[in-house]
Backbone and ligand atoms as CSV (ligand in chain L), in Angstrom:
chain,resi,resn,atom,element,x,y,z
A,1,MET,N,N,0.846,-1.194,0.000
A,1,MET,CA,C,0.000,0.000,0.000
A,1,MET,C,C,0.884,1.247,0.000
A,2,SER,N,N,0.428,2.267,-0.713
A,2,SER,CA,C,1.224,3.474,-0.867
A,2,SER,C,C,0.612,4.630,-0.069
A,3,PHE,N,N,1.419,5.275,0.744
A,3,PHE,CA,C,0.968,6.417,1.551
A,3,PHE,C,C,1.789,7.658,1.218
A,4,ARG,N,N,1.171,8.816,1.353
A,4,ARG,CA,C,1.882,10.091,1.213
A,4,ARG,C,C,1.387,11.030,2.310
A,5,VAL,N,N,2.273,11.908,2.785
A,5,VAL,CA,C,1.882,12.891,3.787
A,5,VAL,C,C,1.959,14.291,3.176
A,6,GLY,N,N,1.045,15.154,3.559
A,6,GLY,CA,C,1.042,16.532,3.056
A,6,GLY,C,C,0.947,17.511,4.213
A,7,LEU,N,N,1.595,18.667,4.037
A,7,LEU,CA,C,1.630,19.699,5.074
A,7,LEU,C,C,1.086,21.001,4.493
A,8,GLY,N,N,0.321,21.719,5.268
A,8,GLY,CA,C,-0.190,23.012,4.806
A,8,GLY,C,C,-0.259,24.008,5.940
A,9,THR,N,N,0.069,25.252,5.645
A,9,THR,CA,C,-0.139,26.320,6.628
A,9,THR,C,C,-0.740,27.519,5.900
A,10,ASP,N,N,-1.387,28.384,6.642
A,10,ASP,CA,C,-1.884,29.622,6.051
A,10,ASP,C,C,-2.020,30.676,7.138
A,11,VAL,N,N,-1.896,31.914,6.734
A,11,VAL,CA,C,-2.085,33.030,7.658
A,11,VAL,C,C,-2.829,34.133,6.921
A,12,HIS,N,N,-3.788,34.741,7.575
A,12,HIS,CA,C,-4.456,35.931,7.028
A,12,HIS,C,C,-4.576,36.972,8.130
A,13,ARG,N,N,-4.594,38.230,7.706
A,13,ARG,CA,C,-4.729,39.357,8.606
A,13,ARG,C,C,-6.179,39.505,9.065
A,14,LEU,N,N,-6.355,39.981,10.299
A,14,LEU,CA,C,-7.692,40.264,10.831
A,14,LEU,C,C,-8.038,41.735,10.651
A,15,ASP,N,N,-9.308,42.012,10.390
A,15,ASP,CA,C,-9.772,43.395,10.379
A,15,ASP,C,C,-11.204,43.444,10.896
A,16,SER,N,N,-11.599,44.630,11.337
A,16,SER,CA,C,-12.931,44.777,11.936
A,16,SER,C,C,-14.029,44.674,10.894
A,17,GLY,N,N,-15.171,44.179,11.329
A,17,GLY,CA,C,-16.369,44.235,10.516
A,17,GLY,C,C,-16.416,43.280,9.340
A,18,LEU,N,N,-15.523,42.293,9.308
A,18,LEU,CA,C,-15.561,41.294,8.232
A,18,LEU,C,C,-16.123,39.993,8.786
A,19,PRO,N,N,-16.776,39.200,7.921
A,19,PRO,CA,C,-17.226,37.884,8.387
A,19,PRO,C,C,-16.030,36.971,8.672
A,20,LEU,N,N,-16.187,36.106,9.660
A,20,LEU,CA,C,-15.134,35.138,9.986
A,20,LEU,C,C,-15.641,33.739,9.669
A,21,VAL,N,N,-14.919,33.064,8.776
A,21,VAL,CA,C,-15.274,31.691,8.385
A,21,VAL,C,C,-14.057,30.807,8.581
A,22,LEU,N,N,-14.206,29.765,9.391
A,22,LEU,CA,C,-13.107,28.832,9.659
A,22,LEU,C,C,-13.573,27.412,9.383
A,23,GLY,N,N,-12.895,26.750,8.474
A,23,GLY,CA,C,-13.304,25.387,8.115
A,23,GLY,C,C,-14.676,25.355,7.484
A,24,GLY,N,N,-15.068,26.453,6.856
A,24,GLY,CA,C,-16.372,26.524,6.207
A,24,GLY,C,C,-17.518,26.840,7.155
A,25,VAL,N,N,-17.197,27.114,8.422
A,25,VAL,CA,C,-18.219,27.380,9.439
A,25,VAL,C,C,-18.153,28.859,9.840
A,26,SER,N,N,-19.282,29.528,9.836
A,26,SER,CA,C,-19.337,30.943,10.247
A,26,SER,C,C,-19.166,31.058,11.751
A,27,ILE,N,N,-18.256,31.954,12.153
A,27,ILE,CA,C,-17.916,32.122,13.566
A,27,ILE,C,C,-18.338,33.523,13.992
A,28,GLU,N,N,-18.992,33.618,15.137
A,28,GLU,CA,C,-19.363,34.929,15.698
A,28,GLU,C,C,-18.114,35.619,16.244
A,29,HIS,N,N,-17.778,36.791,15.672
A,29,HIS,CA,C,-16.606,37.514,16.170
A,29,HIS,C,C,-16.692,38.960,15.690
A,30,THR,N,N,-15.958,39.829,16.376
A,30,THR,CA,C,-15.961,41.254,16.003
A,30,THR,C,C,-15.062,41.517,14.801
A,31,GLN,N,N,-14.174,40.568,14.486
A,31,GLN,CA,C,-13.239,40.724,13.370
A,31,GLN,C,C,-13.370,39.545,12.411
A,32,GLY,N,N,-12.880,39.759,11.179
A,32,GLY,CA,C,-12.827,38.682,10.204
A,32,GLY,C,C,-11.490,38.719,9.487
A,33,LEU,N,N,-11.254,37.725,8.638
A,33,LEU,CA,C,-9.968,37.607,7.949
A,33,LEU,C,C,-10.022,38.295,6.593
A,34,VAL,N,N,-8.939,39.000,6.273
A,34,VAL,CA,C,-8.828,39.757,5.034
A,34,VAL,C,C,-8.251,38.858,3.944
A,35,GLY,N,N,-8.899,38.820,2.776
A,35,GLY,CA,C,-8.345,38.014,1.690
A,35,GLY,C,C,-9.110,38.195,0.403
A,36,HIS,N,N,-8.540,37.635,-0.663
A,36,HIS,CA,C,-9.158,37.730,-1.988
A,36,HIS,C,C,-10.421,36.862,-2.034
A,37,SER,N,N,-10.315,35.649,-1.460
A,37,SER,CA,C,-11.482,34.762,-1.340
A,37,SER,C,C,-12.143,35.070,0.001
A,38,ASP,N,N,-12.822,34.092,0.593
A,38,ASP,CA,C,-13.393,34.310,1.930
A,38,ASP,C,C,-12.335,34.211,3.033
A,39,ALA,N,N,-11.066,33.978,2.629
A,39,ALA,CA,C,-9.922,34.003,3.558
A,39,ALA,C,C,-9.991,32.931,4.648
A,40,ASP,N,N,-10.581,31.794,4.306
A,40,ASP,CA,C,-10.709,30.700,5.281
A,40,ASP,C,C,-9.362,29.981,5.393
A,41,ILE,N,N,-8.604,30.350,6.421
A,41,ILE,CA,C,-7.243,29.814,6.580
A,41,ILE,C,C,-7.222,28.298,6.695
A,42,VAL,N,N,-8.253,27.726,7.321
A,42,VAL,CA,C,-8.273,26.276,7.519
A,42,VAL,C,C,-8.394,25.574,6.169
A,43,LEU,N,N,-9.323,26.039,5.357
A,43,LEU,CA,C,-9.531,25.391,4.055
A,43,LEU,C,C,-8.369,25.655,3.108
A,44,HIS,N,N,-7.734,26.811,3.226
A,44,HIS,CA,C,-6.556,27.080,2.388
A,44,HIS,C,C,-5.403,26.146,2.770
A,45,ALA,N,N,-5.183,25.977,4.059
A,45,ALA,CA,C,-4.101,25.100,4.516
A,45,ALA,C,C,-4.399,23.644,4.146
A,46,ILE,N,N,-5.673,23.253,4.228
A,46,ILE,CA,C,-6.043,21.889,3.834
A,46,ILE,C,C,-5.793,21.677,2.344
A,47,THR,N,N,-6.158,22.660,1.529
A,47,THR,CA,C,-5.933,22.549,0.081
A,47,THR,C,C,-4.449,22.356,-0.201
A,48,ASP,N,N,-3.612,23.146,0.456
A,48,ASP,CA,C,-2.165,23.015,0.268
A,48,ASP,C,C,-1.657,21.651,0.729
A,49,ALA,N,N,-2.173,21.162,1.839
A,49,ALA,CA,C,-1.732,19.858,2.349
A,49,ALA,C,C,-2.108,18.740,1.369
A,50,LEU,N,N,-3.325,18.807,0.845
A,50,LEU,CA,C,-3.780,17.784,-0.109
A,50,LEU,C,C,-2.930,17.807,-1.377
A,51,LEU,N,N,-2.732,19.004,-1.925
A,51,LEU,CA,C,-1.939,19.134,-3.149
A,51,LEU,C,C,-0.505,18.676,-2.897
A,52,GLY,N,N,0.024,19.053,-1.731
A,52,GLY,CA,C,1.400,18.700,-1.390
A,52,GLY,C,C,1.600,17.202,-1.255
A,53,ALA,N,N,0.598,16.526,-0.695
A,53,ALA,CA,C,0.728,15.087,-0.465
A,53,ALA,C,C,0.980,14.326,-1.764
A,54,VAL,N,N,0.399,14.802,-2.854
A,54,VAL,CA,C,0.529,14.060,-4.118
A,54,VAL,C,C,1.402,14.813,-5.129
A,55,GLY,N,N,2.155,15.795,-4.635
A,55,GLY,CA,C,3.140,16.458,-5.490
A,55,GLY,C,C,2.545,17.373,-6.540
A,56,LEU,N,N,1.432,18.023,-6.196
A,56,LEU,CA,C,0.751,18.878,-7.171
A,56,LEU,C,C,0.926,20.371,-6.905
A,57,GLY,N,N,1.996,20.733,-6.217
A,57,GLY,CA,C,2.282,22.159,-6.059
A,57,GLY,C,C,1.508,22.785,-4.921
A,58,ASP,N,N,0.951,23.989,-5.151
A,58,ASP,CA,C,0.275,24.692,-4.057
A,58,ASP,C,C,-0.957,25.453,-4.546
A,59,ILE,N,N,-1.695,25.950,-3.588
A,59,ILE,CA,C,-2.988,26.597,-3.854
A,59,ILE,C,C,-2.825,27.813,-4.765
A,60,GLY,N,N,-1.695,28.518,-4.638
A,60,GLY,CA,C,-1.459,29.712,-5.444
A,60,GLY,C,C,-1.329,29.410,-6.929
A,61,GLU,N,N,-0.838,28.215,-7.250
A,61,GLU,CA,C,-0.712,27.813,-8.651
A,61,GLU,C,C,-2.067,27.422,-9.236
A,62,TRP,N,N,-2.886,26.790,-8.421
A,62,TRP,CA,C,-4.178,26.274,-8.902
A,62,TRP,C,C,-5.267,27.343,-8.889
A,63,PHE,N,N,-5.222,28.214,-7.870
A,63,PHE,CA,C,-6.284,29.214,-7.692
A,63,PHE,C,C,-5.654,30.586,-7.440
A,64,PRO,N,N,-5.012,31.177,-8.441
A,64,PRO,CA,C,-4.275,32.430,-8.208
A,64,PRO,C,C,-5.172,33.556,-7.703
A,65,ASP,N,N,-4.649,34.332,-6.731
A,65,ASP,CA,C,-5.470,35.406,-6.157
A,65,ASP,C,C,-5.557,36.612,-7.089
A,66,THR,N,N,-4.922,36.498,-8.270
A,66,THR,CA,C,-5.081,37.538,-9.291
A,66,THR,C,C,-6.255,37.217,-10.220
A,67,ASP,N,N,-6.829,36.011,-10.055
A,67,ASP,CA,C,-7.906,35.566,-10.941
A,67,ASP,C,C,-9.251,36.026,-10.386
A,68,PRO,N,N,-9.979,36.880,-11.158
A,68,PRO,CA,C,-11.240,37.428,-10.636
A,68,PRO,C,C,-12.278,36.365,-10.296
A,69,GLN,N,N,-12.171,35.172,-10.887
A,69,GLN,CA,C,-13.197,34.149,-10.584
A,69,GLN,C,C,-13.120,33.672,-9.140
A,70,TRP,N,N,-11.979,33.906,-8.441
A,70,TRP,CA,C,-11.853,33.467,-7.050
A,70,TRP,C,C,-12.114,34.599,-6.064
A,71,LYS,N,N,-12.468,35.803,-6.564
A,71,LYS,CA,C,-12.735,36.929,-5.661
A,71,LYS,C,C,-13.983,36.641,-4.839
A,72,GLY,N,N,-13.832,36.675,-3.521
A,72,GLY,CA,C,-14.955,36.406,-2.626
A,72,GLY,C,C,-15.427,34.964,-2.638
A,73,ALA,N,N,-14.636,34.078,-3.266
A,73,ALA,CA,C,-15.051,32.677,-3.416
A,73,ALA,C,C,-15.130,31.974,-2.066
A,74,ALA,N,N,-16.110,31.073,-1.933
A,74,ALA,CA,C,-16.145,30.185,-0.775
A,74,ALA,C,C,-14.999,29.199,-0.946
A,75,SER,N,N,-14.128,29.134,0.053
A,75,SER,CA,C,-12.913,28.322,-0.090
A,75,SER,C,C,-13.200,26.826,-0.125
A,76,GLU,N,N,-14.437,26.425,0.191
A,76,GLU,CA,C,-14.794,25.018,0.033
A,76,GLU,C,C,-14.530,24.565,-1.396
A,77,LYS,N,N,-14.664,25.480,-2.344
A,77,LYS,CA,C,-14.412,25.147,-3.751
A,77,LYS,C,C,-12.989,24.651,-3.965
A,78,PHE,N,N,-12.039,25.253,-3.235
A,78,PHE,CA,C,-10.636,24.862,-3.399
A,78,PHE,C,C,-10.407,23.436,-2.870
A,79,VAL,N,N,-10.983,23.160,-1.696
A,79,VAL,CA,C,-10.820,21.819,-1.118
A,79,VAL,C,C,-11.523,20.788,-2.003
A,80,GLU,N,N,-12.727,21.120,-2.443
A,80,GLU,CA,C,-13.474,20.180,-3.295
A,80,GLU,C,C,-12.699,19.873,-4.568
A,81,ALA,N,N,-12.093,20.896,-5.164
A,81,ALA,CA,C,-11.325,20.682,-6.399
A,81,ALA,C,C,-10.090,19.825,-6.120
A,82,ALA,N,N,-9.439,20.057,-4.987
A,82,ALA,CA,C,-8.255,19.263,-4.643
A,82,ALA,C,C,-8.640,17.808,-4.377
A,83,VAL,N,N,-9.738,17.604,-3.640
A,83,VAL,CA,C,-10.198,16.239,-3.355
A,83,VAL,C,C,-10.581,15.533,-4.656
A,84,GLU,N,N,-11.241,16.267,-5.528
A,84,GLU,CA,C,-11.632,15.697,-6.817
A,84,GLU,C,C,-10.399,15.246,-7.603
A,85,LYS,N,N,-9.369,16.090,-7.583
A,85,LYS,CA,C,-8.127,15.773,-8.298
A,85,LYS,C,C,-7.453,14.542,-7.700
A,86,LEU,N,N,-7.355,14.508,-6.360
A,86,LEU,CA,C,-6.741,13.356,-5.704
A,86,LEU,C,C,-7.521,12.078,-6.003
A,87,THR,N,N,-8.853,12.179,-5.915
A,87,THR,CA,C,-9.703,11.017,-6.168
A,87,THR,C,C,-9.481,10.490,-7.583
A,88,SER,N,N,-9.398,11.421,-8.534
A,88,SER,CA,C,-9.232,11.015,-9.934
A,88,SER,C,C,-7.876,10.343,-10.160
A,89,LEU,N,N,-6.908,10.646,-9.284
A,89,LEU,CA,C,-5.584,10.031,-9.396
A,89,LEU,C,C,-5.470,8.766,-8.537
A,90,GLY,N,N,-6.590,8.387,-7.884
A,90,GLY,CA,C,-6.603,7.143,-7.118
A,90,GLY,C,C,-6.169,7.276,-5.666
A,91,TRP,N,N,-6.220,8.496,-5.128
A,91,TRP,CA,C,-5.844,8.705,-3.729
A,91,TRP,C,C,-7.082,8.998,-2.899
A,92,ARG,N,N,-7.014,8.608,-1.607
A,92,ARG,CA,C,-8.055,9.029,-0.669
A,92,ARG,C,C,-7.410,9.403,0.663
A,93,VAL,N,N,-8.136,10.212,1.422
A,93,VAL,CA,C,-7.621,10.707,2.702
A,93,VAL,C,C,-7.710,9.607,3.756
A,94,VAL,N,N,-6.596,9.375,4.449
A,94,VAL,CA,C,-6.591,8.456,5.603
A,94,VAL,C,C,-7.016,9.219,6.846
A,95,ASN,N,N,-6.327,10.319,7.139
A,95,ASN,CA,C,-6.727,11.182,8.248
A,95,ASN,C,C,-6.130,12.567,8.075
A,96,LEU,N,N,-6.711,13.510,8.786
A,96,LEU,CA,C,-6.246,14.902,8.739
A,96,LEU,C,C,-6.290,15.473,10.143
A,97,ASP,N,N,-5.224,16.174,10.499
A,97,ASP,CA,C,-5.185,16.872,11.792
A,97,ASP,C,C,-4.891,18.345,11.510
A,98,CYS,N,N,-5.541,19.221,12.250
A,98,CYS,CA,C,-5.284,20.643,12.016
A,98,CYS,C,C,-5.265,21.422,13.333
A,99,ILE,N,N,-4.534,22.523,13.299
A,99,ILE,CA,C,-4.498,23.454,14.428
A,99,ILE,C,C,-4.935,24.820,13.924
A,100,ILE,N,N,-5.896,25.422,14.615
A,100,ILE,CA,C,-6.291,26.800,14.330
A,100,ILE,C,C,-5.671,27.670,15.422
A,101,HIS,N,N,-4.823,28.612,14.994
A,101,HIS,CA,C,-4.166,29.509,15.939
A,101,HIS,C,C,-4.967,30.809,15.975
A,102,ALA,N,N,-5.669,31.042,17.070
A,102,ALA,CA,C,-6.515,32.230,17.195
A,102,ALA,C,C,-6.560,32.652,18.661
A,103,GLN,N,N,-6.286,33.916,18.914
A,103,GLN,CA,C,-6.332,34.400,20.303
A,103,GLN,C,C,-7.777,34.459,20.806
A,104,GLN,N,N,-8.656,34.977,19.944
A,104,GLN,CA,C,-10.091,35.107,20.230
A,104,GLN,C,C,-10.853,34.758,18.964
A,105,PRO,N,N,-12.051,34.349,18.960
A,105,PRO,CA,C,-12.832,33.943,20.124
A,105,PRO,C,C,-12.486,32.507,20.526
A,106,LYS,N,N,-13.083,32.019,21.591
A,106,LYS,CA,C,-12.943,30.622,21.980
A,106,LYS,C,C,-13.604,29.763,20.898
A,107,LEU,N,N,-12.867,28.782,20.383
A,107,LEU,CA,C,-13.398,27.986,19.265
A,107,LEU,C,C,-14.043,26.675,19.703
A,108,LEU,N,N,-13.957,26.383,20.984
A,108,LEU,CA,C,-14.528,25.119,21.471
A,108,LEU,C,C,-15.968,24.882,20.998
A,109,PRO,N,N,-16.844,25.906,21.057
A,109,PRO,CA,C,-18.233,25.664,20.635
A,109,PRO,C,C,-18.381,25.349,19.144
A,110,TYR,N,N,-17.331,25.597,18.363
A,110,TYR,CA,C,-17.413,25.416,16.911
A,110,TYR,C,C,-16.654,24.197,16.401
A,111,LYS,N,N,-15.848,23.582,17.268
A,111,LYS,CA,C,-14.928,22.557,16.788
A,111,LYS,C,C,-15.643,21.349,16.184
A,112,GLU,N,N,-16.742,20.938,16.782
A,112,GLU,CA,C,-17.449,19.767,16.242
A,112,GLU,C,C,-18.064,20.068,14.884
A,113,ALA,N,N,-18.601,21.286,14.735
A,113,ALA,CA,C,-19.197,21.665,13.438
A,113,ALA,C,C,-18.123,21.748,12.358
A,114,ILE,N,N,-16.955,22.275,12.726
A,114,ILE,CA,C,-15.854,22.357,11.759
A,114,ILE,C,C,-15.403,20.950,11.369
A,115,ARG,N,N,-15.261,20.094,12.373
A,115,ARG,CA,C,-14.848,18.715,12.110
A,115,ARG,C,C,-15.809,18.018,11.153
A,116,ALA,N,N,-17.093,18.161,11.414
A,116,ALA,CA,C,-18.100,17.517,10.566
A,116,ALA,C,C,-18.042,18.053,9.139
A,117,ASN,N,N,-17.850,19.357,9.019
A,117,ASN,CA,C,-17.792,19.948,7.681
A,117,ASN,C,C,-16.546,19.497,6.932
A,118,LEU,N,N,-15.422,19.420,7.637
A,118,LEU,CA,C,-14.185,18.971,6.995
A,118,LEU,C,C,-14.311,17.513,6.546
A,119,ALA,N,N,-14.909,16.685,7.387
A,119,ALA,CA,C,-15.095,15.273,7.024
A,119,ALA,C,C,-15.956,15.152,5.768
A,120,ARG,N,N,-16.991,15.964,5.695
A,120,ARG,CA,C,-17.860,15.960,4.502
A,120,ARG,C,C,-17.052,16.353,3.264
A,121,LEU,N,N,-16.279,17.438,3.370
A,121,LEU,CA,C,-15.499,17.906,2.220
A,121,LEU,C,C,-14.439,16.883,1.799
A,122,LEU,N,N,-13.864,16.183,2.789
A,122,LEU,CA,C,-12.781,15.236,2.509
A,122,LEU,C,C,-13.306,13.844,2.170
A,123,ARG,N,N,-14.638,13.674,2.294
A,123,ARG,CA,C,-15.301,12.395,1.978
A,123,ARG,C,C,-14.808,11.264,2.874
A,124,VAL,N,N,-14.663,11.564,4.170
A,124,VAL,CA,C,-14.250,10.551,5.149
A,124,VAL,C,C,-15.163,10.622,6.373
A,125,GLU,N,N,-15.051,9.589,7.239
A,125,GLU,CA,C,-15.778,9.592,8.498
A,125,GLU,C,C,-15.180,10.666,9.413
A,126,GLU,N,N,-16.019,11.167,10.328
A,126,GLU,CA,C,-15.552,12.245,11.216
A,126,GLU,C,C,-14.371,11.821,12.087
A,127,ASN,N,N,-14.299,10.518,12.424
A,127,ASN,CA,C,-13.195,10.098,13.304
A,127,ASN,C,C,-11.842,10.111,12.598
A,128,ARG,N,N,-11.829,10.455,11.316
A,128,ARG,CA,C,-10.561,10.597,10.587
A,128,ARG,C,C,-10.098,12.060,10.522
A,129,VAL,N,N,-10.863,12.932,11.156
A,129,VAL,CA,C,-10.540,14.362,11.142
A,129,VAL,C,C,-10.417,14.858,12.584
A,130,ASN,N,N,-9.398,15.665,12.858
A,130,ASN,CA,C,-9.254,16.251,14.184
A,130,ASN,C,C,-9.005,17.755,14.064
A,131,VAL,N,N,-9.653,18.507,14.938
A,131,VAL,CA,C,-9.513,19.971,14.926
A,131,VAL,C,C,-9.017,20.424,16.292
A,132,LYS,N,N,-7.899,21.138,16.301
A,132,LYS,CA,C,-7.362,21.671,17.551
A,132,LYS,C,C,-7.332,23.197,17.475
A,133,ALA,N,N,-7.480,23.845,18.616
A,133,ALA,CA,C,-7.410,25.310,18.656
A,133,ALA,C,C,-6.384,25.717,19.700
A,134,LYS,N,N,-5.568,26.713,19.334
A,134,LYS,CA,C,-4.575,27.229,20.275
A,134,LYS,C,C,-4.605,28.748,20.245
A,135,THR,N,N,-4.391,29.377,21.389
A,135,THR,CA,C,-4.234,30.832,21.405
A,135,THR,C,C,-2.784,31.164,21.044
A,136,GLY,N,N,-2.494,32.434,20.888
A,136,GLY,CA,C,-1.122,32.880,20.638
A,136,GLY,C,C,-0.450,33.360,21.905
A,137,GLU,N,N,-1.028,33.036,23.068
A,137,GLU,CA,C,-0.444,33.450,24.361
A,137,GLU,C,C,-0.188,34.956,24.420
A,138,LYS,N,N,-1.015,35.721,23.689
A,138,LYS,CA,C,-0.960,37.189,23.692
A,138,LYS,C,C,0.351,37.756,23.130
A,139,VAL,N,N,1.154,36.923,22.475
A,139,VAL,CA,C,2.364,37.431,21.806
A,139,VAL,C,C,2.302,37.092,20.317
A,140,GLY,N,N,3.096,37.815,19.523
A,140,GLY,CA,C,3.132,37.579,18.079
A,140,GLY,C,C,1.844,38.041,17.420
A,141,PRO,N,N,1.780,37.931,16.078
A,141,PRO,CA,C,0.607,38.412,15.340
A,141,PRO,C,C,-0.701,37.748,15.769
A,142,VAL,N,N,-0.641,36.465,16.117
A,142,VAL,CA,C,-1.870,35.777,16.563
A,142,VAL,C,C,-2.272,36.268,17.941
A,143,GLY,N,N,-1.306,36.328,18.839
A,143,GLY,CA,C,-1.594,36.720,20.213
A,143,GLY,C,C,-2.082,38.156,20.329
A,144,ARG,N,N,-1.605,39.018,19.430
A,144,ARG,CA,C,-2.045,40.422,19.427
A,144,ARG,C,C,-3.331,40.620,18.633
A,145,GLN,N,N,-3.911,39.540,18.149
A,145,GLN,CA,C,-5.163,39.556,17.377
A,145,GLN,C,C,-5.029,40.364,16.087
A,146,GLU,N,N,-3.841,40.276,15.477
A,146,GLU,CA,C,-3.609,40.893,14.164
A,146,GLU,C,C,-3.848,39.890,13.040
A,147,ALA,N,N,-3.783,38.600,13.366
A,147,ALA,CA,C,-3.887,37.555,12.347
A,147,ALA,C,C,-4.354,36.248,12.982
A,148,MET,N,N,-4.788,35.341,12.123
A,148,MET,CA,C,-5.015,33.951,12.521
A,148,MET,C,C,-4.215,33.064,11.582
A,149,GLU,N,N,-3.864,31.894,12.084
A,149,GLU,CA,C,-3.078,30.954,11.286
A,149,GLU,C,C,-3.692,29.570,11.391
A,150,ALA,N,N,-3.422,28.746,10.385
A,150,ALA,CA,C,-3.823,27.346,10.444
A,150,ALA,C,C,-2.646,26.474,10.039
A,151,THR,N,N,-2.537,25.334,10.693
A,151,THR,CA,C,-1.525,24.329,10.360
A,151,THR,C,C,-2.254,23.006,10.143
A,152,VAL,N,N,-1.903,22.327,9.055
A,152,VAL,CA,C,-2.619,21.089,8.688
A,152,VAL,C,C,-1.623,20.019,8.278
A,153,VAL,N,N,-1.866,18.796,8.707
A,153,VAL,CA,C,-1.148,17.655,8.163
A,153,VAL,C,C,-2.175,16.621,7.721
A,154,VAL,N,N,-1.907,16.008,6.560
A,154,VAL,CA,C,-2.840,15.018,6.030
A,154,VAL,C,C,-2.066,13.803,5.553
A,155,LEU,N,N,-2.666,12.628,5.747
A,155,LEU,CA,C,-2.115,11.390,5.197
A,155,LEU,C,C,-3.087,10.874,4.141
A,156,VAL,N,N,-2.555,10.513,2.990
A,156,VAL,CA,C,-3.409,9.951,1.934
A,156,VAL,C,C,-2.863,8.580,1.537
A,157,GLU,N,N,-3.765,7.738,1.009
A,157,GLU,CA,C,-3.345,6.408,0.542
A,157,GLU,C,C,-3.866,6.157,-0.858
A,158,GLN,N,N,-3.127,5.346,-1.583
A,158,GLN,CA,C,-3.545,4.972,-2.935
A,158,GLN,C,C,-4.643,3.922,-2.805
A,159,THR,N,N,-5.743,4.126,-3.492
A,159,THR,CA,C,-6.871,3.182,-3.359
A,159,THR,C,C,-6.708,2.027,-4.344
L,1,MG,MG,MG,-4.934,31.933,2.267
């Protein structure tokens, strides 16, 4: 059996009065992430991890932020396209683990919804997906609430 591992990270700046979407789930907060698409750091990092696992480059090559068709796009489209590509090449997700780095708000009430949504997008059972949240300990861009970051690792297998 053939396995590959993929790694993804993403960071976006926070600003007031923008919607906040993490893992495709709307989060109640006073700030949102700035970006060309909906700036969903979790889904961007997942897309990069999936593409990386099978040697297909990165999200910037597939969905350039200079392309008007991705302006304001729901980032689920990026994950769906990556999963579709992997599936067509005979790969499927074994498991995915992710960390959301956010000082505020508390993400505990949202973690199960994010997990369920990620499992749906990745076409796997929920027990193959894990979502972790960490604060920035009030230091650095995350801790000062200037940005949020996501870190993702994924394992895929040849079907
Ligand atoms: Mg991004």
